[in-house]
C-alpha positions in Angstrom: 106.7 115.2 114.6 110.0 114.0 113.1 109.6 111.6 110.2 112.5 109.6 108.6 112.3 109.8 104.8 113.9 107.2 102.6 114.3 107.8 98.8 115.0 105.0 96.3 116.0 104.7 92.6 115.5 107.8 90.4 113.7 109.6 93.3 117.0 109.4 95.3 118.9 110.6 92.2 116.7 113.6 91.6 116.8 114.7 95.2 120.5 114.0 95.6 120.3 112.0 98.8 119.0 108.7 100.0 117.1 110.0 103.0 116.6 112.7 105.6 114.7 113.5 108.8 112.1 116.2 108.5 109.7 118.0 110.8 106.8 118.9 108.5 104.4 121.7 109.4 101.2 120.8 111.4 99.1 121.1 108.2 100.8 118.0 106.8 98.4 115.2 107.7 98.9 112.6 104.9 101.6 111.2 102.6 100.3 113.4 99.8 100.5 116.5 102.0 104.0 115.5 102.8 104.9 115.1 99.1 103.3 118.5 98.4 105.3 120.1 101.1 108.6 118.5 99.9 107.8 119.4 96.3 107.5 123.0 97.3 111.1 123.0 98.3 111.9 123.2 94.5 114.9 121.8 92.8 115.3 118.0 92.8 112.2 117.7 95.0 110.0 119.3 92.4 111.5 117.0 89.7 111.1 113.9 91.8 107.5 114.5 92.8 106.2 116.1 89.6 104.3 113.0 88.5 102.6 111.3 91.4 101.4 108.4 89.3 105.1 107.3 89.2 105.4 107.1 93.0 104.8 104.4 95.5 105.2 104.7 99.2 105.7 102.5 102.3 104.7 103.9 105.7 106.5 102.3 108.6 107.6 99.5 106.2 104.1 98.7 104.9 103.0 99.6 101.4 100.4 102.4 101.6 98.3 104.7 99.4 99.4 108.3 98.9 96.4 109.4 101.0 97.6 107.4 104.0 97.6 109.4 107.2 100.8 110.3 109.1 99.6 110.3 112.7 102.3 108.4 114.7 104.3 107.5 111.6 108.1 107.3 112.0 109.2 106.4 108.5 108.1 107.0 104.9 109.9 105.5 102.0 109.2 106.9 98.5 110.1 105.0 95.4 109.1 104.3 91.8 106.9 101.2 91.0 108.9 98.0 91.2 108.7 95.1 88.8 110.3 91.8 89.2 110.8 88.7 87.2 
């Protein structure tokens, strides 16, 4: 299953790209599994995903929890918490 990943803010800066298309292994069933798999790539991925409490996600353009499933998902956006004023 191909998933389009989008990275924003310091997540994008740590990884060094604003997005990519990945084909995670079959064992990747949730967003947190996806993040674990990405983090195992090392380098900027390990840096970006080291503290999960600083991450928010959107799955197919809807805010979601890190334990959200990936069945049928086309896009996952990963970003830090956003504040506005």
